[in-house]
N, C-alpha and C positions, 0 to 999 in steps of 0.2 A: 527233379532237382539235379540228379546226376547229369542229365543231358544239358541243362543250363550251365552247370559248372564247366563241362567240357567245351561248350561253345565259348564261354568267357576265356578259357585257357587259350583256345585257338586264336581268339581276337587279340589277346594280350601278346601272343607270339608274333602275329602278323605286324602289330604296331611296333614291336621291338625290331623286327627285320627291316621295316620301312625307315625307321628312325636311323638305324645303322647305315643303310644305303644312302640316306641324304648327307650324312657326314662325309661320305666319300665322293660326293659329286663335285666336279671341278667348278671353281668360280671363274669370273671373267679373266683374272690374272692367271689362271690354271692351277691354283693351289688353294686349299682350304682345310679346315678341320684337321683330321688325322694326317692328311698328306703334308700339310705345312709343318706339323710337328716332327715329321720324319725326314725333312730336308736337312742336309748338312748346314750347320750355321756357325760361321766364324765370328769372333767377338767384335771385329772392327772393320769398318768400310773406309779404308785408307786409299785415296786416289788423287791423281793430278791430271788436269785437262789442259792441252795446249793447242792453240790455233796457229798454224805455221806461217800465216801471213803477218802475224804480229810477233812471233817468237822464232828464234832459230832452232828448228826441230832437228836438224842434222847435229848441231852442237849438243843438244840435249841427248840424243841417241848415243853419240860418241862418248859423252861424259858418263852415261849410265854404264856403257861397256867398260870404260876405264876404271870405274869404281866397283866393278863386280869380279869375283874370282871365277865364276862359271856362267857362261852365256851360251844359249842356243837361239839362233835366229833364222826365221823363214822370211826372206825379204826378196821382193820381185826383182830388185837390183841392189847391187852392193858397190862400194867404191873404196879408193885407197885410204881415205881418212879412217873408215871403219876397220879396214884391214890392219892399219897401224894400231888402232885402239885394241884390237882383239889379240894382237901378238903377245905371247907370254901368258896368256890366260888359258883356262880350260874352256876352249870355244869350239862350237860347231855351227856352221852356217850352210844353209840350202838357199840357193838363188837361181835365177833363170839361166838358160843356156847361153844367153847373149853376153854374160860376164866374161871379160877377157883375161882376168888374173888366174894364176895357177898357185894355190895354197893347199896344203894337206888338210886343212880344217874346213875347206869350202867344197861343196859338192854342187854340181849344176844339174838342174832338172832336165829330164828327157821325155817327159810324158806328152801325150798327144794334145792335152789342153795346157794352159798357162799355170805355172806355179806362182800365183798371183798374190799369195799371202803377204802381210806386212806386219809381222809380230816378232817379238823377242821375249825370252824367259830368262830372268836374272837370278841366279843363286837358288833356283828352284822354288822361289816365293814371290816373285813379282812379274807381272806381264805388261808389256807395252804393245798396243795395237792401234788401229785406225786406218787412215788412208794414205799415210805419208810414205812415199818412196825416197830413199837417199838421194836420187838424182833430181828431185823436184827443185824447181826455182823458188827463191824466197817470195816471189809474187804469187805463187800458186796457193789456192785455198785448199788447205788440208787440215786434218785433225789428228791428234794423238791423245790417247787416254792411257794412263799408267795405274795399275791397280795392284795393290799388295794383297795376295791371297794364295795360300798354298794349294787350296782346291782348284782355283782357276788355273794356277800354273801347272797342276797335275793334268788338267784337261789339254792345255796347250802342249805340254810335254809329250803326251800321247800322240797327238797329231804330228808333232815335230819328228818323233822317232820313226813314224811311218814314212815321212818324206825323206829322212836321212837314209832309210833303208830302200829308197827308190820305189816306194809305193805311191804312185801318182794317179789322180783322177778317180780314186776308190779308197777303200779302207774300212776299218771297223767303225760302226756308229759310236757316237760319244755315249758312254754309259750313264754318267751322272750329269745331265744337261742343266739342271736347275739346282741352285743352292742359295744360301743367304749369307750376306755379310752385314753383321749387326742389324739383322731383320730386313735388309734391303734385297729384293729378289734379283738374282742375276741368272742369265741363261746364256750358255755358250754352245755354238754349233759349228760344224765344219762341212763344207760342200765338196763333192756333191753328196756324200753319204748321208747327211742329216737333213737334206731337203730344205735348203735355206729359203727358197721362195715361198714355200708353204708357211714358214714361220713368219715371214714378213706380211704375207696376206692375212694370216690369223690376227696379227696385231692391228692391221688396218681395219679389218672387219669388226674388231671389238671396240674401235674408237667411239667415244661418246660425244666429243666436241670438236676435235681438230686433228688434221694430219698434215704436217709440214715435212717437206723433204728436199734434199740437195743431192743430185745425182750427176756423176760424171758422164755415165752412159746409161741410157734407159730404152731398152728394147723389149722387155718382158710384158707381153699382152695380158697375162694373167694378173700380175701386180697392177697394171694399168686398169684393168676392168674392176679390181677390188677398190681402187680409188674412186672410180666413177660411180660404182654402186653405193659406195658409203657416203657420197656426196649428196645423194638424193634420199628423200623420204620413201619408206617402204609400206607395204599393206599392214604391217604389225604396228604402225604408228611410230616407228623408230625414226627420229628426226635425222635429216642429213647433216653431215659435219662440214666444217670449214676445211677445204683442201687447197693447199698452196704449195708450189714447188719451184725449184730452179734447176735447170738442166744445162750442162756445159754445151758451148756452141759446136764442139766437135762430134757430139752424139748424133746418131741416126735420127732424123726428124719425124719418123712415122708415129711413135708414141706420143711425142709432143703435140703433133697435129691432131691426134685422136683426142687427147685430154682437152686441148683448146676447143675443139669442135663440141665438146660436151659442157662448155662453159666454165671449166675450171681455171683458177688463177695460176697459170704456169708461165714462167719466163725462161728465156734463153740468156745465159750469162754472157755479157759483152765486155767484161772488164779485162784488163791486161793479165796475163798469166792464165792458168788453168783452173777451173772450178772442179777440183778433183775429190770432193766429199762424196761419201756413200752413206748418207744419214737419213733416217726417218725419225720424226719426233711426234709422239702419240699423246694427245690430250695434255701436253705440257707435263707429262708424268713419266713417260717411257722413252728411251733413246735406243735406236738400233744403229750400230756402227760397226766398223771393221773393213775388211777388203772387198766385200760383196757389193758389186754393182748390180742393179735390177735388170739383168740380162739373162738370156738363155745359156750363153756360154758359161757364165759365173755359176749358174745353178746346176748344170748338167755335165760340164767338162773340166772346168778349172779347179785348182786347189784353192779354197778360199776359207776365210773365217768370218763368223758373224757373232756379235756380242749384243745382248738385249739387257738393258739396265733399267729397272723400274724404280726411278728416283726423281722426284720433283727438283731436288737440288742440282743434279747432273743435268736434267732437262732444261733448266733455266739457263745454264751456261751455253748449251747448244742453241737455244732459242735466241740468245744474243748474237751468236755467229750467223743464224739464219737471217736475222734482221739486217746484219751488215751485208750479207751476200745478196739478199733479195731487195735491199733498199736502193 
């Protein structure tokens, strides 16, 4: 009897350990069980999405700077209109070395890679990011998303402070990469330290039905291979997904030709202006945006930002833009 009781006690202990382990296993979205409960969660998901071929994005950015008391911007290029808007405010700007102006609140990057970011933080509580450069033409296809979140702002502020202190092409990894806004999962990453290409590939490889993308420049073979592999069925009976994309005509054509050779529905943008988006839309539920082009330079050398938003509502807006660009 004692031996049977001991065996039963050991079995109960093993079952408890296995059950606890299962609670900690990551789900397809990367969080579940106790992990989800531990993520920071802000009460509201307040955002605004703009597509610059339909809206004056420069006017929007200048207005946001004008209406803020404190502004930090890391923008690949800057111009006189934004300089005027920033005057008289608590402002700091990091931009590329090609900027011709001289202002105390503006620092020019001198890293070996590009300071290619396109983001601003307003009053420590709101982030603007996307593909928009202030020098862009109104005919260019760009996107901006503005999100009110102290947690997201803190992530971007940490990256900005590195750039302001002349830390280029490296830096500390983002500590709290995932959080929730009213239960909407948000992920923020900065390249090269956070391995942005790996994050894009992981989202592609998790796709269950579709991957649509718009890319100004596409040279990263690893991301291309993930698209190809996810487009076909595999030995585990995982069905291939619908992969479609648009690449700007100025991009190197090697990846385009590779994807086309595998039968993927990929187009070269031939409209007036530049197709400057850097967007992936997964399953109509997840949007990847920011300054990150799917290139090796963006992943390994440049200073870039990448935002992953798990929201069908947000994805629906970007799918509308994809339809306009691809149509």
